[in-house]
N, C-alpha and C positions, 0 to 999 in steps of 0.2 A: 504494498500500501504505500503509496507516495503522499508525500504531507500538502499535497492537495489536495489527494484525495483524501486523508484525513481532515482538513479544513471543511471541505463541501458538506465532511458528514456533521461536523458540529453546527454546518448553518443548519441542515437538517433538524439537528437536537434539540435548535435553540427554541423549532419553534412548538417547545414542550413547556416550555419555561414557565414563570405562575410570577409574575413583574405586575400585577394591578397598578403601580403605586410609579412605578419613575416609567414605565411601561419600555423599556430595553432590556431585551430579552438576548440573554447571555446561553453560548451551547458550547461544552468541554468532548472534546474526543479526545480520549489517552489510547497509542499501543502501548500494549503489553510487550514484552519480550515472547511468549508464547504466540503474537501473532493475533490476540485477541484485542475489541475496541471497545474499551467503559466507557459508557458517555455519563454525560455530568448538565445540568442547566441549573441557572439560577433562583431558587424561591425563596421571597418578599415576607416579607410580615410586616402588620401594619405597627406593630413596635420595632422598629426599626433594625436596632443592633439583630433581634433577631433571625435575621435572610443571611444567608447564605448564599454563598458565590457556584459557578459551577466550576468549576477548578475542588471546589473543595467538595461539593457533592460527589463528583467523576473518582475521586481520589477514595472519600470514604467507602463508597459502594465499591469500589478495588482492596481495599483491607477486609473489609465484611467478607467477601468471597476469598480468601485464601492469598492476596498479595500485597507484596512486602516492598521496603524502602529497596531501590535497584532494578523491579521487575519492569520497570517503564521505559522505553525509548523517545519517545515525545507527546507532547504534548499540545493539540488545538485547540486556540479558543477564536474566540467569535470579537471580543475585544481583548485592551492591551491587560493583562492582568494585575490588580491591586497588590495595595505593597504584601499585607496578610498572603496571598495567595502565590506569588513571589517567594516567601517563606516557604512554606509548603512546596513550590514545585521543588527548592531546594531538596529538603531533608526528603523529597519521596524518591531522589537520586532520579529525574527524569535526563536524559540526555540535554532534548534541547527541546525550544519550544516554539511553533508556529502561531504568530496572532496577527489580527490588523489594527491600524491603528491610523491617523490622516493620511498616511503615506503609501499605504497598500499593505501589504504583506509582510512583517519580518520573519525572523529565522533568530533567534538567539541562546544560549546558554541559561541555563538559574543564574550563573556567578556572574552573567554578564548583566543581566535583570535587575539582580539582588547585592550590591559587592560586599564585602565587610559582613555577610550571613551571621544571625545569632546561631550557635554551636554548642551543644552541651561539653 
């Protein structure tokens, strides 16, 4: 699966987002080393801090299904990841991140997205 295919997958899954407040639907598709694609969408809540980003839903789902940090090759996201999700991308050990921003599509490593990350 190419990065463009994975980004198209993220586009398709973004239609399932629950974003009644912002009307900004985000999708994430993560390619695991075993070839499986795991999906996530943003889910908003009227108590704003309780919402969750697409990246975090995808990784949480992956963890529930038995995946662990380092099991992920690429994460494709329909928007630039927020700071918190950048930390998740680092901690989950994904190799690269493909996302859309104002200039088009970008590909970066998690370390490029979040230099000087927090690590225990």
